[in-house]
Structure formats: structure tokens, C-alpha cells
C-alpha positions in Angstrom: 21.6 -56.6 123.7 25.2 -56.0 123.4 24.7 -54.4 120.3 22.5 -52.1 122.1 25.1 -51.3 124.6 27.6 -50.4 122.3 25.3 -48.3 120.5 24.7 -46.2 123.9 28.6 -46.0 124.2 29.3 -45.0 120.8 26.4 -42.7 120.9 28.0 -41.0 124.1 31.0 -40.5 122.3 29.8 -38.9 119.4 27.9 -36.6 121.8 31.2 -35.3 123.7 32.9 -34.8 120.3 30.8 -32.3 119.6 30.1 -30.9 123.0 33.7 -30.8 123.3 34.3 -28.7 119.7 31.7 -26.3 120.7 33.2 -25.6 124.0 36.9 -25.3 122.7 34.9 -22.5 120.2 33.5 -20.8 122.9 36.8 -20.8 125.2 38.8 -19.4 122.3 36.1 -17.0 121.8 36.3 -15.5 125.5 40.2 -16.1 125.2 40.1 -13.6 122.0 37.3 -11.2 123.8 40.0 -10.8 127.1 42.5 -9.5 125.2 40.5 -7.1 123.2 39.0 -6.0 126.7 41.9 -5.6 127.8 43.5 -3.5 125.0 40.3 -1.7 124.2 39.9 -0.9 127.9 43.9 0.5 127.7 43.1 2.6 125.1 39.4 4.2 126.8 41.2 4.4 130.1 44.0 6.4 128.5 41.5 8.7 127.0 39.7 9.5 130.2 43.0 11.5 131.5 42.4 14.2 128.4 38.6 14.9 129.9 40.4 15.6 133.3 37.4 14.1 135.5 38.9 11.6 138.3 35.3 9.8 138.3 35.2 8.7 135.0 38.8 7.7 134.9 38.1 5.1 138.2 34.5 4.6 136.8 36.4 3.1 133.3 38.9 1.1 135.1 36.2 -0.2 137.3 34.3 -1.6 134.3 37.1 -2.6 132.7 38.3 -4.9 135.9 34.8 -6.2 136.5 34.3 -6.9 132.4 37.6 -8.9 132.4 36.6 -10.6 135.7 33.1 -11.7 134.6 35.0 -13.1 131.3 37.6 -14.7 132.9 34.7 -16.5 134.7 33.0 -17.4 131.8 36.0 -18.9 130.2 36.6 -20.8 133.1 33.1 -22.4 133.4 33.3 -23.4 130.0 36.7 -24.7 130.0 35.5 -26.9 133.2 32.9 -28.4 131.2 35.2 -28.8 128.5 37.1 -31.0 130.2 34.1 -32.9 131.5 33.2 -33.8 127.9 36.5 -34.8 127.3 36.7 -37.0 130.8 33.0 -38.6 129.4 34.5 -39.6 125.6 37.2 -40.9 127.9 35.2 -43.4 129.9 32.9 -44.3 127.3 35.5 -45.3 124.9 37.1 -47.3 127.9 34.0 -49.3 127.4 34.0 -50.1 124.7 38.1 -51.2 124.6 37.1 -53.0 127.5 34.0 -55.0 125.6 36.1 -55.4 122.6 39.7 -56.2 123.7 39.6 -56.4 127.5 41.5 -52.8 128.0 41.3 -50.8 130.8 42.3 -47.4 131.9 41.5 -47.9 135.4 43.9 -50.0 138.3 44.4 -53.8 137.9 44.6 -54.6 141.4 48.2 -55.4 141.4 49.0 -53.5 144.8 46.3 -56.0 146.4 47.6 -59.1 145.2 49.4 -61.5 147.4 50.3 -65.5 147.0 49.5 -66.3 150.3 45.5 -65.5 149.5 43.3 -68.7 149.8 42.2 -68.0 146.1 43.2 -64.3 144.7 46.4 -65.7 142.5 45.2 -69.1 141.2 42.1 -67.4 140.5 43.4 -64.3 138.5 41.2 -62.0 140.7 44.0 -58.8 140.9 46.8 -58.3 138.4 47.0 -58.0 134.3 44.3 -59.8 132.4 42.9 -60.3 136.1 39.0 -60.4 137.2 39.8 -57.0 138.9 41.2 -55.8 135.9 37.9 -56.5 133.9 35.8 -55.1 136.4 37.2 -51.9 137.9 35.5 -48.5 137.1 36.9 -47.2 140.4 39.5 -43.7 140.3 39.7 -43.2 143.9 42.7 -45.6 145.5 39.7 -46.0 148.2 37.2 -47.5 146.3 39.9 -49.8 144.7 40.5 -51.0 148.0 36.7 -51.7 148.3 36.1 -53.3 145.5 39.6 -55.5 146.0 38.1 -56.5 149.5 34.4 -57.6 148.1 36.4 -59.8 145.6 38.8 -61.2 148.0 36.0 -62.2 150.9 32.5 -63.5 150.9 30.1 -61.1 152.2 27.2 -62.3 154.1 23.7 -63.4 152.2 21.8 -60.2 153.3 24.6 -58.0 152.2 25.1 -59.7 148.5 21.4 -59.3 147.9 21.6 -55.8 148.9 24.2 -55.3 146.5 22.5 -56.9 143.6 19.8 -54.6 144.1 22.2 -51.9 144.3 23.9 -53.2 141.3 20.9 -53.5 139.1 19.5 -50.0 140.0 22.4 -48.1 139.2 22.9 -50.4 135.8 19.4 -48.6 135.2 20.8 -45.3 135.4 23.7 -46.1 132.8 23.7 -42.0 131.7 23.9 -41.2 135.4 27.0 -43.9 135.6 28.9 -42.6 132.9 28.1 -39.1 134.4 29.6 -40.0 137.6 32.8 -41.6 136.1 33.6 -38.6 134.0 33.2 -36.5 137.6 35.9 -38.5 139.2 38.1 -39.3 136.5 40.7 -36.5 137.6 41.3 -38.8 140.6 42.2 -41.9 138.4 46.1 -40.3 138.8 48.7 -40.7 141.4 48.7 -36.5 142.0 44.8 -36.6 143.2 45.2 -39.9 145.1 48.3 -38.7 147.7 46.7 -35.1 147.9 43.6 -36.8 149.5 45.6 -39.3 151.4 47.7 -36.0 153.2 43.9 -34.5 153.5 43.2 -37.8 155.3 45.9 -37.7 157.5 45.0 -34.3 158.7 41.7 -35.1 159.7 43.3 -38.6 161.4 45.6 -35.9 163.6 44.4 -34.7 167.0 42.9 -31.8 167.5 45.0 -28.9 168.6 43.6 -26.6 172.0 43.8 -23.5 170.9 43.1 -19.7 173.5 39.9 -18.8 172.6 41.0 -14.9 172.8 42.9 -16.3 169.2 39.9 -17.3 167.4 37.9 -14.3 168.5 40.8 -11.8 167.5 41.3 -13.3 163.6 37.5 -13.2 163.6 37.2 -9.4 164.7 40.5 -8.2 162.8 38.7 -6.6 160.0 36.2 -4.8 162.5 39.3 -3.7 164.6 41.2 -2.1 161.0 36.9 -0.4 160.1 37.2 1.0 163.2 40.7 2.6 163.1 40.0 3.9 159.7 36.8 5.7 160.5 39.0 7.1 163.8 41.7 8.5 161.5 39.0 10.1 159.7 37.9 11.9 162.8 41.5 12.1 164.2 44.3 11.6 161.8 47.0 10.4 164.7 44.9 7.3 164.9 46.5 5.7 162.0 49.5 5.6 164.4 47.6 2.6 165.8 47.7 0.4 162.7 51.2 -0.4 163.9 49.7 -2.2 166.9 47.6 -5.0 165.1 50.4 -5.2 162.0 52.9 -6.3 165.2 50.3 -8.2 166.6 49.8 -10.3 163.6 53.6 -10.8 162.3 54.3 -11.9 166.0 51.2 -14.8 165.1 52.2 -15.7 162.1 55.9 -16.3 163.3 55.0 -18.1 166.0 52.5 -20.4 164.2 54.7 -21.0 161.0 55.8 -24.2 161.7 52.2 -25.4 162.2 51.2 -23.2 159.2 53.7 -25.2 157.1 53.0 -28.6 158.2 49.0 -28.3 157.5 49.8 -26.8 154.2 52.0 -29.8 153.4 49.3 -32.1 154.2 46.2 -30.4 152.8 47.4 -27.4 150.9 47.1 -28.3 147.5 44.0 -30.3 148.3 41.3 -27.5 147.6 40.7 -27.4 144.3 40.9 -31.3 144.4 38.6 -31.6 146.8 35.7 -29.2 145.2 35.6 -31.8 142.1 35.5 -34.6 144.7 32.4 -32.5 145.8 31.0 -32.8 142.8 30.6 -36.3 143.0 29.2 -36.3 146.5 26.1 -34.0 145.0 25.4 -36.1 142.1 25.0 -39.2 145.0 23.1 -36.8 146.9 20.7 -35.7 144.1 19.8 -38.8 142.8 16.3 -40.5 143.3 17.7 -43.7 145.0 15.1 -46.9 145.7 17.9 -49.7 146.7 18.5 -49.9 150.3 22.0 -49.7 149.9 21.9 -46.5 147.8 19.5 -44.8 150.1 21.6 -45.8 153.2 24.7 -44.2 151.2 22.9 -41.0 150.3 21.6 -40.3 154.3 25.4 -41.0 154.7 26.1 -37.9 153.2 23.8 -35.8 155.7 25.3 -34.1 158.5 23.5 -34.5 161.7 22.3 -30.9 161.1 20.9 -32.7 157.6 23.1 -30.4 155.8 24.2 -32.3 152.5 28.1 -33.0 153.3 28.8 -31.5 149.2 28.3 -28.4 150.7 30.4 -29.0 153.8 33.1 -30.4 151.6 32.8 -27.4 149.3 33.2 -24.8 152.4 36.3 -27.1 152.8 37.4 -26.6 149.9 37.2 -22.6 149.7 39.0 -22.7 153.2 42.0 -24.9 151.8 42.0 -22.4 148.6 42.1 -19.6 151.5 45.2 -20.8 153.0 47.0 -21.4 149.4 46.8 -17.5 149.4 50.1 -17.3 151.5 52.0 -18.4 148.6 50.9 -15.5 146.4 54.3 -13.0 146.8 52.2 -9.9 146.2 49.2 -10.2 148.3 50.4 -13.1 151.0 52.7 -10.7 153.1 49.8 -7.8 152.7 47.3 -10.5 154.1 49.5 -11.8 156.7 50.3 -8.4 158.3 46.8 -6.7 157.7 44.7 -9.8 158.5 46.9 -12.3 160.2 45.9 -14.5 157.4 47.4 -17.9 158.1 46.4 -17.8 161.5 43.1 -17.2 160.4 42.8 -19.8 157.9 44.4 -22.3 160.3 41.7 -21.6 163.1 38.9 -21.4 160.6 40.4 -25.0 159.3 40.6 -26.2 163.0 37.2 -25.2 163.4 35.9 -26.7 160.5 37.7 -29.8 161.7 36.1 -29.7 165.0 32.4 -30.0 163.3 32.9 -32.2 160.6 36.1 -34.3 160.9 34.1 -37.5 160.9 32.3 -36.6 157.9 35.4 -36.5 155.7 36.1 -40.1 156.2 32.5 -41.0 156.2 32.1 -39.2 152.7 35.2 -40.9 151.1 33.8 -44.0 152.9 30.3 -43.6 150.6 32.6 -43.0 148.0 34.5 -45.8 148.0 31.2 -48.5 148.3 29.3 -46.1 145.5 32.5 -46.6 143.3 32.7 -50.4 144.3 29.0 -50.7 143.0 29.2 -48.9 140.1 32.2 -50.9 139.2 30.1 -54.4 139.5 26.7 -52.4 137.6 29.2 -52.1 134.4 29.5 -56.0 134.3 25.7 -55.9 134.7 25.3 -53.3 131.7 28.1 -54.8 129.7 27.3 -58.4 129.7 23.5 -58.0 129.9 23.2 -62.0 129.2 24.9 -62.9 132.2 22.8 -63.8 135.2 22.7 -63.1 139.0 23.0 -65.8 141.0 20.5 -67.3 143.4 21.8 -67.3 147.3 21.0 -69.7 149.0 20.9 -71.2 152.9 21.0 -74.6 152.2 22.2 -76.6 155.2 24.6 -78.2 152.9 26.7 -77.4 150.0 25.0 -75.8 146.6 27.1 -75.1 143.7 25.1 -75.7 140.7 25.4 -73.6 137.6 23.6 -73.8 133.7 25.8 -73.0 130.6 28.5 -71.6 133.3 31.9 -70.2 131.5 35.0 -68.4 132.2 34.4 -64.1 132.0 38.1 -63.8 131.0 37.9 -66.1 128.0 36.4 -64.2 124.7 33.3 -64.9 124.3 33.9 -66.5 121.0 36.1 -68.5 122.3 34.6 -69.8 125.6 32.9 -73.0 126.3 30.0 -73.2 128.9 29.5 -76.5 131.0 26.9 -77.7 133.5 27.8 -78.6 136.8 25.0 -79.7 139.9 25.9 -79.7 143.4 22.9 -79.2 145.5 22.6 -79.2 149.1 25.3 -82.0 149.3 28.7 -82.9 150.5 30.6 -84.4 147.9 34.5 -84.6 146.8 34.2 -84.5 142.9 37.6 -86.1 140.8 37.7 -84.8 137.1 40.2 -86.5 135.1 41.5 -86.0 131.4 44.0 -85.6 129.3 46.5 -82.7 129.0 45.1 -79.4 127.7 41.2 -80.7 127.4 40.2 -78.3 130.2 40.5 -79.4 133.9 42.2 -76.6 134.8 39.8 -74.1 133.1 37.0 -75.7 134.6 38.2 -75.4 138.1 39.1 -71.6 137.4 35.4 -71.0 135.9 33.9 -72.3 138.9 36.0 -70.6 141.7 36.1 -67.2 139.7 31.9 -67.1 139.7 31.5 -68.5 142.8 34.2 -65.3 143.9 31.8 -62.5 141.8 28.4 -64.1 143.2 29.7 -64.2 146.4 30.6 -60.4 146.1 27.6 -59.4 144.4 28.0 -59.6 141.1 26.4 -61.2 138.0 28.0 -64.6 137.0 29.2 -65.4 133.7 25.9 -68.0 133.4 22.7 -68.6 132.5 21.6 -69.2 135.6 23.6 -70.0 139.3 22.7 -71.0 142.7 25.4 -71.1 145.7 25.4 -71.3 148.8 27.8 -69.1 151.3 31.3 -70.7 151.4 34.9 -69.7 151.5 36.8 -70.5 148.3 40.2 -72.3 148.6 42.2 -73.0 145.8 45.7 -75.4 145.0 46.8 -74.9 141.5 50.0 -72.7 140.8 52.1 -73.7 143.2 55.5 -72.3 143.3 58.8 -72.4 144.7 61.0 -69.5 146.4 65.0 -69.1 146.1 64.5 -66.4 148.4 62.9 -68.0 151.3 64.8 -71.6 150.2 61.3 -73.5 149.7 61.1 -76.2 147.2 58.2 -76.9 144.9 57.2 -80.0 147.4 57.5 -77.7 150.3 55.5 -74.8 149.1 52.7 -77.9 148.1 52.8 -78.8 152.1 52.3 -75.3 153.2 49.3 -75.1 151.1 47.9 -78.4 151.8 48.4 -77.2 155.6 46.5 -74.5 155.4 43.7 -76.3 153.6 43.8 -79.2 156.4 43.5 -76.4 158.8 40.5 -75.1 157.7 38.9 -78.0 157.3 39.7 -78.9 161.2 38.3 -75.9 162.0 35.2 -76.7 160.5 34.7 -74.0 158.2 32.3 -73.8 155.4 35.0 -74.1 152.9 34.8 -75.3 149.4 38.3 -76.4 147.5 39.5 -76.4 144.1 43.1 -78.7 144.2 44.5 -79.0 140.4 47.1 -81.4 140.4 48.2 -82.1 143.6 51.7 -83.1 145.0 53.3 -82.8 141.5 56.9 -82.2 143.3 57.5 -86.0 143.7 57.6 -89.2 142.5 54.7 -90.9 140.8 54.4 -93.6 143.8 54.3 -91.1 146.5 52.5 -88.9 144.5 49.3 -91.3 144.0 49.4 -92.8 147.7 50.3 -89.1 149.5 47.1 -87.9 147.1 45.1 -90.7 147.8 45.8 -90.7 151.6 45.0 -86.6 151.4 41.4 -86.9 149.8 40.8 -89.5 152.8 41.3 -87.3 155.2 39.4 -84.6 153.8 36.7 -87.5 153.2 36.7 -87.8 157.0 36.5 -83.9 158.1 33.6 -83.4 155.9 35.1 -81.0 153.5 33.6 -80.6 149.9 35.3 -79.7 146.7 36.9 -80.6 143.4 40.2 -82.6 142.6 41.3 -82.5 139.1 44.0 -85.1 138.2 46.1 -87.0 135.7 46.2 -90.1 138.0 43.4 -92.4 136.9 43.9 -94.8 140.4 42.1 -91.7 141.9 39.2 -92.2 140.6 38.6 -95.3 142.1 38.1 -94.0 145.5 34.3 -93.7 144.0 34.2 -97.7 144.2 35.2 -97.2 148.5 33.1 -93.9 148.7 30.5 -94.1 146.5 28.5 -91.6 148.9 30.9 -89.1 148.6 33.4 -89.1 145.3 32.0 -88.4 142.5 33.8 -88.9 138.9 33.8 -86.4 135.9 36.2 -86.1 132.9 37.4 -84.1 130.2 38.3 -86.2 126.7 40.0 -85.8 123.2 38.9 -87.1 120.8 41.6 -88.1 118.3 41.5 -88.1 114.1 44.8 -89.8 113.3 47.2 -87.4 114.6 44.8 -84.7 115.3 43.4 -84.3 118.7 40.1 -82.7 119.1 38.7 -81.0 122.1 35.4 -80.1 122.8 36.3 -79.0 126.9 32.9 -80.3 127.7 32.8 -82.3 131.1 31.1 -85.5 131.2 30.8 -88.4 134.1 32.8 -91.1 135.0 36.5 -91.5 134.6 38.7 -90.4 131.4 40.0 -93.4 129.5 41.4 -91.2 126.3 45.0 -89.5 127.1 47.2 -87.8 124.8 50.8 -87.5 126.4 52.3 -89.8 124.3 51.1 -88.4 120.7 51.9 -84.6 122.0 55.6 -85.7 123.0 55.9 -87.8 119.7 54.6 -84.4 118.1 58.0 -83.0 119.4 59.8 -85.7 118.0 60.2 -87.9 121.0 59.8 -91.7 120.0 57.9 -93.8 123.0 58.4 -97.4 123.4 54.4 -98.8 123.6 55.6 -101.9 124.7 57.4 -100.4 127.7 56.4 -101.1 131.2 55.4 -97.8 133.3 
């Protein structure tokens, strides 16, 4: 099935290359035609002077200008299509690179990382070589933020099911998905993100109260000029009256200059960018959706008057582009004096803001959710053998899986396991040798649980899970800046866990070798006491440890403790790992053998 997916991407890349070559030729042809038109038109225009017919000269001039503008428009259209296919090629190449080498042109989510999160750091949710890096296909910052939010907190069961349905629907529209990604790829840059953040800040500012006469004046100013022109035809001295609106316009522009500059600084460059976003909104609006989540997003892109929001956003883009005319040194001053242009656009923007301010925020919220869904659908497309988990409403804890593996480990190296916790409250103790697979197994369960509770498929043949919070205790770090030792950091982490269990939150913990920062005697006594405290609180989870004595807790708590282990097989001095979980406590350890391989001799007869 994966070969079929790769074949699709490679086909899209070939098609894109063909279209890029085609439109490159068209762009070059029209560039040459523009030059020929300019030179030929100039020659014909010059020749018309010999006929001494002013109408002919004006007609030729007008025809040349119209033809030249038409060619510029055509060339711009072809250049836009060419850029689309360049983007389409990039997003398809990114998918092949992701499948083959784990590479990704999108954000890896490092900006959302934090050590204080209950599981993000330990499970490699964010950052380089992370789950976010595997999944993310969001070009916008709001999309990345939405995806991070979904991966950092479990959704309610009903929401998870809605996301699963939407992900399956988008995965079935792979052609649409890739074109949507290509349309928004421009936003995968700091400049585009800054422009839109300025626009969003502008729409969050309070509306300015303006005099009604000002809006009426700038609205009817062209009519005023028309009346003055007609009047001057009948009575020439009326031309003097032109200076009155010119002076008024100059005063209005100067008096609003500070506000105009502030508005231009926030949103002046966003016009072109916004028109590109409008294409994305339009794609969502015009697609035929079935899943409740996608149809809701589509409905959210409609105004109260049932006008498509993409049309309103495009109108805003036109207003922003008009505001930028003020920067043109030739027409800017003329427009300002004749039409109070800057004030006119400021009033128009305020009017649009009054009517549609909430729509902009809603539109980008819709876009964020669609990008997050699209990212997750990419997992379903690229790894069709991964299963969507069954979300249970069991009274107790369920975390069961068949052939579950770590999604960030290459398929050729990945070892899968079965695991079963079905509507039970249990603490599982996992013992085993160094490098046997204990930590990886804990991370495998944790990262797949995160994916399941975000609405994504999981790296397993099948999986059942109840909704619960995940808490990990794995990579405990000291902090020189905060004068926190490793042991103090461990205690802080344990305190977070105990606080959560005392609040009776439905939480599943994954502990990898607790209390590493103290001596072996205190480590055992402390670990035993903590596990018994967790049992008394009804907590559920897994503890991985090298300490065999901890596994003896199963004798004291046979209804609550279960023992599992990972072992090794020794072939002389060679260690063979199968990375398979087994019931019971481990009996084979390899630390001494590993030290001997480093040249450190161990006295086998010495007491521990």
C-alpha cells in the first residue's frame, strides 16, 4: 500500500515538472511579446504624427496601452500558476522525503516545547526528530499552534471521534489535500506570519469613532469633482473652486497621518498575502464535505448574510492594496490631494472592520483546524497500515494494543509488541537488562496514546484506549541556573504525579527508573514506598526498573501489581536482543558483561 502512496507522490512531482516547464515557456513568450509590443507600438505611435490626425495618434496610444496591460495581466496569471506548481512539487517531494528519511520542510514545533509539560519532553512530542515533526503539515503559525494543542492535551471522546471521521475524509481527498498544502505553502515563512500577525492585531484593536460627515465626504468626493468639471465647461471661473476640496483633502490627510502610518505599519503589506489566504478559504468553501467536523468548518466560513468569507477576505485584500498606493511617488500625492486617498481607504477599512472584524479571526481559526486535520490525515495516507484506535468509555483503565510499535523508529528497525490492560486498575512493573527495550516500550505506549487521544491513527494493528491524562517520569534533568540537583528534580516530578493522583484525575503514568539520584538502598526503599502510595491512591501506570526487589511487590499486591520483563540471550560474549515483552520478572542482566567489554574487570565473588 505504501508503494501506491509513493507512486502517487512521484506522479504528482512529474506532472508538476511538466506544468512548470510549460508555464515557464508561456511566461517567457509573453515577456518577449511585451517587449515587441512596446517597441512596435512606439514605432507605430511615432508614425501617426505624420498623418497629422490627433484621433489616430490617441487611438494607437490607447490600443498599445490596452494591449500591453493585457499582456502583463496574462504573464502575471501564468507566473502565478507556475508558482503554484512549484509549490505543489515541493509539498509532494516533502512527503517522499518524510517517508524515506523523516525530513520535513514544516516547523518541528520547538517553539511550543517546555520541560514542565506532563509528557511532551519525555515522549518526543515536540522538536527535532519528534512526533510533531513527523505529522506537521501546517504552514500557518495558528495551524502549528492548533496541532501542538491537540498533541499536548487529550480531547473529549466525542471530539476524538469527529476528528477521526474528518481525517479519514480528507485522506480520501488526497489530490485536494496536496493542492491545499501547495496553496498555503507561501505562509510557511516568517515574513508571511509577521504580516498576518499584524493584521490580526489590527482587528483586535478598538474601533475608532468617526464623524459621519467624513465618511460621506470621501464617499462623494469623486462626484464633487465631476460636478466641478461640468460646471467649468459652462463657466470657466468655476475651476478656481477645485482648490477648495484640494485644501480640505490636504488637511484631512495631514491630520490623520499618524493613524494612517500606524495602520500601514500593521497591515500595509498584508494585501497580497491575504489574497493568497483567500484562495485557501475558497478551497474549503467549495469542497463537498460529509464529515461533521469539516462541514462545521465550512459553515463557519459563511457570513451572517450567507456570503462566502473568501469573497469578503478578497475585498479586504483589495482595500489593503489600495492603501499601498500612497507609497507610489507618482500617483500617491495626486490621489491624496484629489481624493483624500489615504483617508478614504482608512474609512473603508474601518467600515469593513465594523462589518467583518470577527470573521477574520474566525477564518484563521477555521484554517488552523483544517491544517491540523490535514496534518493528521497525512499520517493516515503515508502509513495506511496504522489503525485508528477504538475509544472506550470503560469505568476503569483500558490501554490494549496488538503489534504496537514506536512511530518514530524506522519500519525496518521497529519491533512491535502486544499489550493488554482492559477495564482494570493495575500497576505494571517492567524489569530487564540495559538496552533491552524497557524505555522504548514505555515511550511506545505513551506516544501512541497521545496520538490516539488527539484523533490520529496509531502505529499498531489495533488499539483500544479509555480517555485519560498521560504523565511521564523519564528524562529528569538538573538545572545549574535554578540550583536544582537531579534528585531534587526527581522529587519535583514525583510531587507533580502525587498531586495529580490525590486529585483523583484519570491519569496513566509511565515511570522509567525512579530516584536515580540517590544511593541503591534509599532508591529501593523510596521506590517501594512511592509505588505503595500510588496503589493506595488507585493510580494506574507502568514502572520500569533494574531493581529486581521491586518486582516482589506482586506477592504483596497480587491483584494490583503485574510483572513484565525484557531479557537478552547470551551467545558467548555476544548479546542478542529480541525487544519482546514477556510476563514475569527478569533473571538475566548484562551490566557486568558490558563493563568487561570496556576493559573493566568484575570480581564475580564480591558482595553487592
